[in-house]
Each structure stands twice: as structure tokens, then as C-alpha cells.
N, C-alpha and C positions, 0 to 999 in steps of 0.2 A: 165545390171544386171545379164544375164546368165552368162558373164565372172566372175562376183564376185562370184556366186553361185558355179560355178566350182572350184574356188580358195579355197573357203570355205571347199569344199569337200576334195580337196587335203590336206589342213592343218589337217582336223579332223582325214583323214586316216594316215597321217604321225604321228600325236601326238599319236595315238594308237598303231602303229607299233614301234615307235622310242624309247619308254621306255625300256630302258636296264641298267643294273647295270654297265657294264663296257665294256671293249674292248674284242672282240672275237677274239683270236690269236692262231696261230700255233707255237709251240716251238719244237726245235730239240734237240737231246741228248747233254748234260743231262739237262732235263727240271726241273723246280721247283717240289717239291712234288705234285702229282696230286691227285684230289679227286678219291673217290671210282669209280664214273661212268665214268672216263675219258677212253678213246680209246687208247690202247697200242699195237703196232704191233712189232714182232720180225722177221725180214725179212732174216737175214743172221747171220754169226758168230760175226760180229760187230754190236751189237744190236742197233737199232735206235728206239727211242720212239718219236712218234707224238701224241700230244694231242690237242683236240679242246675244250677249257674250257672257263668258264667266271671267270675273276678276279675281285673281288671287290676292288676298290681303295678308300682310305680314306685321306683326308686332315685335320689334326688335329692341332689346336692350344691349348696349354697349358698355362694357365695364373695364377699367383699367387695372393694372397689377395690384392697386392698393384697394380695390373694391369699390372705387368711386365711379359714378356715372360720367361718361364722356359726352359732352355736349358741342354743339356748333358744327356738326357733320354736315356735308352737302350730298345731294343725289349721286355726284360723281365719286363720292367715297364708297359707294356700295357696289357690290357684283351680286347678281343673283342667278344661279344655274339650277334649272329644273331638269332633272335626270342628267343629260350631257349637254343641254342647249342653254346658251346664255340668254337671259331675259332683258327686256327694256322697262325701265320704270315708268309707270303711268302717273302716280302720284306719290308725293312725300310729305311727311308731317313729323314735326319734332315736339314732343311733350304735349303741352295743351294748347299748341297753336293749331290753326285751321289748316287743311290740307292745300298742298301747292300742285296745281295740275303742271305737268311737265311738257313744255314744248320742245326744249332742248335739254334732255337728261344730262348732256356732257357739261354742263355748265361748271365753272371751276370750283374746286373745294377749297377749304381753308384749314389751317392747323387748328384741331380740337383743343378744347380746354376740359379738365376734370374738375367735378365740384363733390364735395363730401357733406356740406351742411346747407345746401340750397333749400329753399322753401318750395312747397308744393305750388304748381303754377308758374314757376320761374323757369326760363330757359335763356340760352346765350347764343349768339353767333347768327341769329337769323331775325329778319324784321318781324315785328308783330303783326299778326293777322287775326281777323275775327275767328275766334274758335268755334269748331264744331262740337267739341266736347266728346266724352266718350260715355257709352252706355254700360252700366255697371249692374250686374245681376248678383244679387246676395242670396245665398241660400244658407239656412240657419236649421241646425239639428235641434229639433225639441223632443227628442226620444227620451226614453227613461235613462239613458247613458248620461243626460245632461242634467238630472235632478239637482244635484248638489251645488252646480255653479250658474243656475239659470238666470237668476237677476243680474249677475256679474256679466253673463255673456250678453245679455239683452244691453247693459250699459256699453259694453265694448262696441257692439254693432252700431248702437245710436251715436257714439262718438265719433265712429269711423264715417257714417253717413254725413254728420254736420261737417267734417273736415275735407270732403271731397270737394274739388275745384267747382266753382259756381256753375260752370258750363256743362258739367256732367249731369246726365240722366240716371236714376237708381230705379231698380225693381227689386222687390223683397219677396222671398218666398221663404215657407218654413215646411219642414217634414218630419213626420216619425215613420208611420207605416204608409200613410198617404201624404199627398202634397198640396199645400195651399199657396195660391197666389194672394199674398196679403197686401200686396201694393204693386200695381201694374207700372211699367215703366213711366217715369214722370220727373220733372224738374222740381216739383213741389215737395221739399224736405219733410214738411210737416206731415204730409201724407204717409210717407214712408215711416216715420217715426211712430206715427199710430199704428202701422202694421206691426212694427217691431213689439210695441208694447201691449198688443192684443194676442200675442202668441201665448200658448198654454203647452205645458209638458204632456207628451203623449205616452206611446208604448214602444213598439219595436222600431228598428231603424232600417228604412229602405233608402240609403243614400243615393245608390246608382240609378234606381227608378227615378228619384227627384231630379238627379242632375240630368238624366235624359230629357225630361220634361222642360227644365231650365234652358238647355242647349237648343231644344226644338223652338221655344219662343224666341230666344236670342237670335237665331237664324233668320227670323222674319224682319230684322231691323237692318238698315244700312249703317255703315260707319263702323267705327271702332268698338268693339265689344269685349268685355271681361266678365269672368264669372269668379266670384269669390265665396269659398265654401267654409262654413265655420261648423266644425264637426267634433265629436267626442271620440271618434275613431271607428269603432267596428260597424260592419254592417250585417244584419242578420235577417233581412226580409225582402231583399231585391230579387227580382226575376230576370234582370239583365247583368251580364258580366262587365266588370270595369274596363276590360280591355276594349270592348265594342264602343263603351261611352267615351272613353279616351280617344279613339280613333274618329269618332264623330267629331269631337271638339278640334282635333288637328285638322280634319277636312274642312271645317267651317271656319278655320283661323281664329279660334276663340281661347285666348289664355285662361288656364284654370290656376287660381291661387287657393291652396288647401291650408286652412289653419285648424290644427288639432288641439284639443285641451289636454291631450295625453302625452306624456313623455315618450319619445320614440321607442325606447326599449320595452315598454309595457305592453305594446301590442306591435310586435315586428312585422306580421302580415298586413295590417292596415298601413303601417308605415311604409313599407316598400311600395304598396299599390299607390299612396298619396304621392310619394316622390316620383314614380314613374309616370304617372298622369300629368303631374304639374311640369316635369320636365320636358316630356314630350310636346306639350302644347305651348311652350315658351314661358309659363308661369314660375311659381315657386311654391315649396311646401314650408310650413312652420310648425313647430311643436312647443306649445306654451303652456307650461304645467301651473301658472298661476295668473292671476288678473294682470299683473304688471306685464307679463310676458305677451299676454294677449293684446295688451294696449300696443306694445312695442311691435307685434307682428302686424296689426292693422296699419300702424304707421309705415312700416316697411313697405307694405302693398300700396299705400296711397303715394309713397316716395317713387316707387318703381312706376306706376302709372303715369306720373307727371314727367318722366324722363324717357318714355318709350318713343322710339322712332316708328312710325306707321309708313309702311311701304306698300305698294300695290303694283301689279302687272297683269297684262293680258297675255296668257301663255302663248309661245308659239305652237304651231300645229305638231302635235305630239300623237303617235299611233298608240301609246301605252294606255290602255283603259284601266290598268290596275293602279297599285301603289306608286306615285310619282315623288321621287326625293327632291327635296328643296335644300340648297346649300347657299348660305349667305356669307359672303367675305367682304373684308375691308381692303381697299385697294391703295397701295402706297407702303414704302418703307416704314413711315412714321407710325402707322396704324397697325402694323402685323402683330403687335404684342398684345393688342386688345382682345378681351374676350366677348363674343357674341352669344347672346341667349334669344332663341326663336324656335318655331315649330320646325320639325325636319321634313314635313312632307304632307300629302293630302291624296284623296282618291277621288277621281272624277265623278261628277254626277252622271248616274245611268241615263241612257236616253229614254225619253218619255217620262222624265221625273215628274212626280205630281206631289206639291208640297204639303197637301192637305190629307192627314190620314187620321184614324180615331184613336191614335195613340195618346194623345194629349188629353182627351176627355175621359179615356180610360184610366189614366193615372192620377188625374187631379180631382180634387173634391171642391 
């Protein structure tokens, strides 16, 4: 019992410390436009700027009335407001293209187009750039809830890994009561597939403990990140609440896609939690009762990843140290009827934040 109590303390401490809007990074000259409170040094005639700032990253899906993805938008088509303050874009990325550093965010926009059957990795309306790719973290439920469809679930995940854009990196985790890092983040698909095939069925399900660890790992990497959870629904062993895990994902800017093998009506409690977490982070929830629907759900996630807009900004000075609301809008009469899906806010990192805590070693095996 004492060991469980210590782990619970570690998790609570980590959850408090880990709430962060983005990645703290150091940039050398020439850096993106820095906020007013950034530290700047001039050490010699060849001026070198070094700043230590928080960049807020957003993954944004734009959908038309027919449910098709809207492509070809430009930076000037987006407006971002944090609390009541309008923000300036620092980087812009569409689909699987690489990020564009914005020197002049007011560059002219173009009339967008909608697509319904575009293939993953294809975009329109912007020049091709070497892609930085996305970091995809997959979390697989190996608890006893998954016994009946275990092999089918492995097949669905394997097909999803193979189908991802070639520039994406993938990490694979499995969980029952404990969490296993079966394949660390890599571009080697065969390594990930070996991790998938090596999984074995376990006992109780501690989904939110596992999700906490995955988010902790994902937060150590720069660039676009998403978490894809494949679960059979109930959680009966976690020590952390889903609300705290969801807020951490929001604050880190990591969309969570939840794929459940249960029909939504079979487990209304888990269904509500899955829908709430995915919606608040900018992801989506799917409820697939058979193998075909599981395959379709993974295909929908892949399609979504290939059409997301990745936006980032350096926040204007803001005295609010609590929850900050983010609102993303489209500018222009032609764009007002399109639907936007993204996270709705974040909590700033506490002063003196230290990223290394014992939570990951306490939860992982």
C-alpha cells in the first residue's frame, strides 16, 4: 500500500508541474519575432540573439458544411485571440508540408478549395516544402477487456502504422495495469511493428495513468505531436483523473484521438470521457464495434493528420497565470461558414518548472 501511495504522490506532483503550453526552446540568430519579455543579448559586433520563450502550438482542422477538409488557406486567413488579446502567427504549416517561418504574416490569402477523397500526404494551394513530419504516439489497450479482439486490434494498428506519411515518426506504447514503451519514437516502421506484435494481453486497465506517461514523453519533442489511443473503454485501475490528463494534453498542444472498440451506448461513462478529452484537445473520438469500423476509424485519423493546419505564436504579455482561453477564427466573408476544430486553451508553465520528475519511472515498466 505504501508503494501505491508514493506512486500516487509522484503522479499528483507531476500533473501539477507538467501543465505547459508548449516547448521551451532556445533560438539563435535570426530568431522568430520575440515577445516583449524575451531576453536579448548583444555580445559582439556580430549580434547574436538568444531567447527563452514559450511558443504556443495549435493543430487546426478546417471543415466545410459537407464535412470535407478545406485546403489552400494562408496565414492571413487565420485570426488567433488569447483571452482578449490578438496574437501574431510565428509559423504556419498545412498538412504534411514543412513549417513556414513568417516574416510577414499579412501575406495575401487565396480562395480555399474543399476535398473529400484526397490521399494522405497531398495538399493544395501552397508550394511543396521539405516536410518535418509529425510525431505520432500510439497507445494500445492490452488489458483483459481486449481479449476477444486482440489479434484484430494488432492488425488494425499495424495497418495504420504502415499507412502513415513517410515523414512521420511513430512511438508505440501498450498498457494494462502498467505501461510499456514497446517502441520509442522512430521513423523505422519495422521497429514499431515488432513492438505491436510483441504485445501480450494483461489484466486491469489503467488508461489514464498510461496516457499521462505518453503525454509526458511526447512533451519532450519539438514539432507536431498527436496521440492515438486504441482502447476497449473502461478504466478500472488509474490513480489520476481523466480531467487532469485532458488538461495536460490541452496545455501541451497535443490532440488526442480516441478509438474505442465498444459501441458508445455500451459504456456511457467512458464514452462521455473519451468525447470530452478528444474534443477539448482538438482530436476526435470513434466507437468501432467491429474490425471494419476499426480500420475506418484509423483511416479517418490518418486523413485528419494529413489535413491539419499547424499554427504557432509567441503570446503577447499576459498577466493571467491561470487558464488562458484560445479562440481561432477565419477571416473573410467566404470563410465564415467553415467549422474549426482545435484546442480551446492552455495553462502557463509555473515559474521554476523542472521537466524531470520521477512520475515516468514510477508508472512505466
